[in-house]
Structures are given as C-alpha cells and as structure tokens.
N, C-alpha and C positions, 0 to 999 in steps of 0.2 A: 484398634481397627474395628470397623463396623461391617455388617453384612452388605455385599454389593447391592446397589440400587435395582429394584425390580422393574423400573421404568427406563429402558435404555434411551429412548428419545429424550425424555426429561433430563436424564443424567448427562447425556452429551451436550444438550443445550445449556445446562448449568455450567459445564466445563468451559464452553465458549464464552459465557457471560463472565466467568472468572478471568479468562484470558484478556477480555476487553477491560475489565475493571482494574487489572494489574497495570495497564498502560494508561489509565486515566490521568490526564495532565494535572488535575487537581491534587492527585496523589504524588506524582513524580516531580513536578516542577519545583515545589517548595524545598525538596531535598537538595536541589542543585543550584539554587539561586545564591549568588554571593551577597554580602552586605550591600545595601543600596549604594551605588557609586556616588561620590561627590561630583559636583558639576552637573552639567545637563545630561539627562538620560533620554534617549530616543529608542522606543520599542517598535520594531518592525517585524514582519513575519509573513509567511504564506504556507498554506497547506490545509488539509481537512481538519487537523487538530489545532490549528494556529489560534483560532478565536478562543478556544477553551484554554490554551496555553496562556494567552493574554489575560484571560479572566483569573487564572491562577497567579500570574505575576502581580496583578493589582490586589489580589487577596493578601499578598505579603507586603508589597511596597506602597499600596494605596494608589490613588489616581496617577497615571503616567501619560506622557506625551507619546504619540506615535500612530502608526497605521498598520493594520494587519489585513491580509486578503484571504478569505476562506471560500469554500464552496457554497453555492446557493442552499439555504436551509441549515447551515452550520454556524450561523452567527450566535454570539453570546453577549450578554449585557456587560459592558465595561464602563468604567467611570470616566476615563480620560482617553484611552486608546480608541481610535476610530476603527470600526470593523466594516470592511467592504466585502460584499459577496460577488462572486464571479463564476464563470462556467468551468466545469471539469467533466470529462477529461479533455475536451476540445475547447481551447480558449475563446473568449469573446471580447467585445469592445470594453466592457466593464473592467475586465482584467488588465487590458492595455492602459486604460485611463488611470486606474489605481496604481499600477506599477510606475507610470510616469510621475505621479504625485509622490510616491515613495522615494524615488530618486531625487526629486526636488527637496524633500525633507532632509535627506542625509548629506546632500552637497552643501558645503559651507560649514560643516561642523569642525570644531577645533581639536587640538591634541588633548585638551582637558575634558572632552566630552566622551560619552560612552554610548555605543549602540548595542542594544540587546536584540539579537535576531532569533526569532522563534520559527523553526523550520520543521515541517513534517511532510509526509507523503501527499501528493496532489499539488504541491507547490510548483511543480514544473509547468503545469498548464495555467495555474493562477497567476504566476509571475510571468507576464508576457510583455516583452520589449523587443520587437523584431529589429534586426540590424538594418542599416540603411539599404534601401533597394528592395526590401521585403515587406509585403503587406500583411495585414491580419488574415486575409483570405489565404495567403500563401502558408502562413503558420498553421491555420486550421487544416489545410490539406496535408501538410507534413505530419501533424499529430495523428490525423485519422489514418494515414497510410502506415505509420509506425505501429499504431495500436492493432491494426488488422493483419500485420505481417507475421505475427508469432514470434518476433524477436524478443529476447529477454530484456529486462529493464536495463541491465548494464550496457547492452548494445545500443538501446535507444538513447541512453545518456552520453554516448559518444557523438551522436548526431546533433542533439539539441543545442549544446553550447556553441556550436559553430554558427548558429542562426539567431543568437540572442545577445542582448546588451547586459543581461544580469546573471545568466547561468555561468557555470565554470569559474566561480569565484569573483565574477565581475561586480556583483552587488557589494561584496566586502570591499573591493577596491574603490567603489564609489563613495564609501564611508570615510576613507582616509582624509585627514590624519587621526580621526577619532578611534578609540579602542573599540574593537568588535568582539562581543561575547556571543557565541552561537550555541543555543540549546536545541537539540535535535531529537525528534522521535523517529526511529528508523522503520522504514517499510521495505527495505531492500535486503536481499540475501548478502550476508557478510557485513552489514552495517557500515559500509564505506560512506563517510560524509560527502564525498565528491559525487555520489550517485543519488543520494536522497534529495528529491526535488531538483535533480540535475545540478546539485552543488552550487547554489548561489553564493555561499560563503566559503567554498572550498574548491579550488581548481582540481580537476582530475586529469585523465590521460587523453582528453579529446584533442585531436588534430584534424586538419582538413583531410589529410590522406586516410586517417583511420575512419573518419565519418563516411567518406565515399566508399571505403571498403565494406562498411556495414550495409550501406544501401545496395551494393552489388551482391553481398553474401545472402541477403534476405529478399533479393529481387524486389526491392521497394521502388516503385515507379514514381518519380517526381517530375514536376515541370523542369525542363532543362535550365530555365533561369535560376531555379533554386540550387541545382547542382553547380552552376557557375558561381553563385554566391558563396557556396561552401569552398569551392576550389580557389576562389580569389584570395590572394594574400591579404591578411588583415593588417591594419595600421598597428604598429607596435605600441604597447602600452607605455605611457610616459613614465620614465624612471622615478619621477617624484610623486606618482599617484598612489603608491602603496602596493603591498603584495595582494595577490588574489586569494587570500585566505584569512579567516577570522583570527584574532589573537588567541582566542580560547574556543575550542570546539569540543562540545560535551554531548555524548549520546545519553539521553535521560530515560529512554524506554526503548526496548528492543524485543524482537520475537522470542529470543531465548528466555527472557524473564517471564513472559506470559506462559510459555510452555512449562517452565519449571513450576510455576504456581499451580497450574492445572494438574501437573503430575503429582505434586504434593497432596492435593485434595483427593485425587483418585486413589493414591496409595492408602491414605487415611481411611477411605471408604471400602478398602478391601480388594482393590484391583492390583494386578501386576502391570507395571507400566514400562513401555519401551519407547523412548524418544528416537525417532528415525533421523532427525536433523531439523534445524531451524532455518535452513537456507536452501531448501530443495527447489529446483527449477525444472522447467521442461514443459512439454505439451500436456495439458491437464488430463486428457483422456488416456494418454500413455502412462503417466505416473499413477493414475487410478487403477489401471489394469495391473500394474506391477504390485501395488499395495494390496489390492484385492486378492491376487494370487498368493501373496505372502500370507494373508490372513487365512486363506483356505488351507495352506500347508501347515500353518501353526495349529489350526483346529484339528487337522487330521492326526496330529501327534499328541493331542490332549486326552487325558483320562476324564471320565464323567465327574470326578470329584475335584478336578483341578480348578485353580483360581482363574476367573476370567482375565483375559489379557487386553490391555488398551494400547493401541499404537497411535502415537502422536507425531505430528510433523508440522512444520511451518515453512515459509518461503514464499515464492511467487510463481505460480504456474501461468502459462500463456495459452491462448487459443488462436490457432490459425483459421481464420474464417473462410469457409468454403460454401456455407449455406447462407440463408437469409433470415434465420430465426432470431429469437431473443434469448441470449444466454450470457453466461459469464464463466470464468475459469472454475469457480467453486461449484456452481451448479453442474457444469459439464463434468467435473471430477466425480461428483456424487453419482451422476447418471451413468457414467462409464463404469464406475465401481459396482453399481447395482446390477448392471447387465452382466458383468463378470461373475458376480456372486449369485446370480439367479439359480435357485434350486438348492442353495446352501443355507440351512436354517442356523440361527444363532449368531449371525454376524450383522452388525449395524454400522452405518457410516454417516458421518456429518462433516461437511466442509463449508466454511463461511469466511468471508472477508471481515477482518476486525473493524473496518471503517463503516460497516453496515451496508455497503454498496458493492454488489458483485457484477462488474462489467456494465451491461446495458440496462440494468433494472435497479430500482430502489429496494433491493432484496439482499440480505446478507449472504444467503446460500441456501442449502437444502439438506434434508435428512432422507435416508433410505434404510429400510429394514427388510427382514425376510419376507414380509407380505407386500412390499411395495410393487413388485412386478407380478404378483399373483392375480389372475383374472384373465378372462378371454381377451386376447389381442393386446394385453398390456406390455408384454416383452417386445412384441413387434413394434408397437407404438414408441417404446423407449428407444429402440434402435433407429427408428426413423427420425426421432427428435434429435438424437446424437448426430446423425448424418447431416442434419440441417442446422446444427448449432442452435437448437431450440430448447435447451434444457429448462430455462425459466418457465416457458409455456407448459412444458410437460409437468413439472412439479407444482405449478400453480393450479393446474386442472385437477390434481389429486390432493390438494391442500397439504403439501409436504415442503413448502418453502419455510425458511427461517427469516422472519421479518423483524428487524430491531428499530428501524429508523436510524437517524444519524447517531453514531456512537461517540463522536467528538474526539476520536483518537484513530490511530492507524499503525498497526505493527504487522501488517501483512496477513496472509492466509492462515487459517487455523483448520487443521484436518485431524479427524479422529476415526479410528476403526475399533469397535468393541467386539471382542470375540469370546463367546461362551462355548464350553464343550458341546460337541454335537449331541443333540437330543435334549438340551436344556432350553 
C-alpha cells in the first residue's frame, strides 16, 4: 500500500483512464474469439467501439470480409473489413445506406457460413433501417424526442425496435441460416444484450403496446403517423427465416469490470473504496445530490487520521432537457454535485462517459473540487448553468472539462467522489 495521491484531480483522472483501458477492445476481444471458423466468415457490427473491435478481430484472424458502422471520428485501420462512419446519436443517410449494404452482405449466406457480429453502445443510431412507411426524417425526430425525454435507456429500447428492420434481433434473423456469434461491449445497466444498441442480434421485450406505453409515460410527442406505424400489426416473421437471436451471445466488456479495475488500483494506493453500483440510473442532477450528501455525511464521521474514502459508481444517468444550454449527463452530475458540496472542503468529484463523448459535446465529462465554486458569483453562475442544462459551457469557461477524444470503447458512465477527512 502506498500513500494516497496528493493530486486529487490527477488521481481521479487516472482512475477514469484505467476504467477506459480495461474495456479496450484490443485487450478484451482476443480473450473471447473462438478459433477462426471454417467456411466463409462475415464480420459485421455497429457502435462506437465497433471499428476498434474489428481491428482487434483482424489482429487475431488476419484480413476478414465484412462491414462495420461506427461514429464519425471513430474509424480504425482494417485490412479487409470495411469501416463506415455515420452519425450518432441522431442517425443520418450514411447510416441508412451502410445498414442496407450490411443486410445485402448477410442475405444469401449458407448454413456452413459464420457471421461475427461486433456490437457496442451507439449501435442503435448507427444501424438505421426504418420500417416501411417511415422516413429517415421520421427516425431522426423519434431519436431526438427520446433523447430529450429523460427516459432511461431500457425504455427507449422498447420503442426503437418497433420502428426498425434490424433492431430487436432482426439483424440476426437476416443472417439465417448462417451461424451468428455476437461479441458485445455493454453500455447499459444490467448488461442485457437485448438493450445494447437496441439488440440487433437479440430480441427483447418490445411490443407495440409496450412502446406506446413508454411514449405516454414520458410524454414523448411524435408525429401521429409514427404512432400509427407502431400500433400497426407487423407481418409475422417467416417460420423458416431463423430465430431473432444470435447462436452465441457473449459480453466481452462491462461496467463492472472497469469499476473493479479502478477499485483495485485505488486500494493499492491507500484509499478505502466503496462501489455504489455499476447500474445506477436516474436524473443526473438528482443522483449527484444524493451522492454528494452521502459524501458530506461520510466526511462528518471521519477522524483526521482516517483513510480517504473513494465512492465509485457506473450506470447511465439521463437529463430531461428544460433549458437550451450545452450539457450532458456527466457534466450535469458534476455540476449538481459541486453545488451541493459548496463550502465543504476535502471532497472532489469527477464524472465522465467512457466513450469520451458526454451528451452534446466532444467532451468526456468534468471535474470539480473544493475551489471550483469559490469566487465572486461563481456559485450563482453554477446554479444558473444547471437550470439551463449548460454544464459543458460552465466547466469549459473554468478549464475543468475532461477531454479525451474518442476512446474507442463504451462501458457507460464513470463516477467518482474522493473524500478526505475535514481539514485535510
């Protein structure tokens, strides 16, 4: 055991980097790849980590045939697999065209062929194949409304499959009769394959009735045409077209693994660590207030000589937009926590998205310490920014953002509060 790091911001940033590194596809994919299949192998995939996953596959198998769709700026060099970039979180025509080509590639495969599907968070927007009667503009409007509603990811993924030709296991069904092996990096609480990227290789619990109930529960206003398309009975799947699930579904990286790695490092460096959970959800500002109050209460019970305490958590917070600022759930979490902690020395907070993009900005998240809101008008400015969902602007103005660029993986939010005894 070593002495705790005297640089709290540097230490918390280092922990975030460890969480990201633990989920690097170049590290986790080789552990889970089976021997290269006999016969034809087709590699497909979608998500923020999918190009890196494809790169890792070719590092083991050599050049492969296939097509993977990733976010703009997330491409990686591959020898045979084609990498296509498209828009996220709201889909664009590039995603529609690439998804159509992917479906063309897998149709016509035989029972001796194998499809290796590489799925990660972000794939829901990148794999875009609207059902008949729905346009790309309709899909864009639905995605934007879902993202602004504050609905948790599990609720969104009840709606999305009802409007897609690939979500809810339909991509796996299109690959029939080929064998489908799905390797997945989880970015959802609970690691349910049916929810990651809206489950293109694993059917979930989406039904028209459930989807309409989600829209009503979260007061999501859509074009009446779209509601009618959801309610309209779907043509039953041909009994000979295969099941709506991959033959093999394997989670290769998950939030719990990244939290465990960071906890091990922190303990080695002399901190007491408490993991609050890897699947926490809810409104970002509300969860932040709860965690900050927990930190205040913990500090109140600490003696001056006590070991510093680190609170870690993962999951996916949401933001219900009521303002017109630039923010994301991690920056909003940090800002809300800082406001609650104002006046309490010795408590530091960092919250970042492991994919390097927090909501509306190319920023991973933010850090706040005891001095963040010190200064004339700073606390009032913070409260105004929170009310306007403008956390990124606030932290950008005081040089307290965490900027990583694309991390090429995605295991959800990483949150940490570091608590020193009062007076330290």
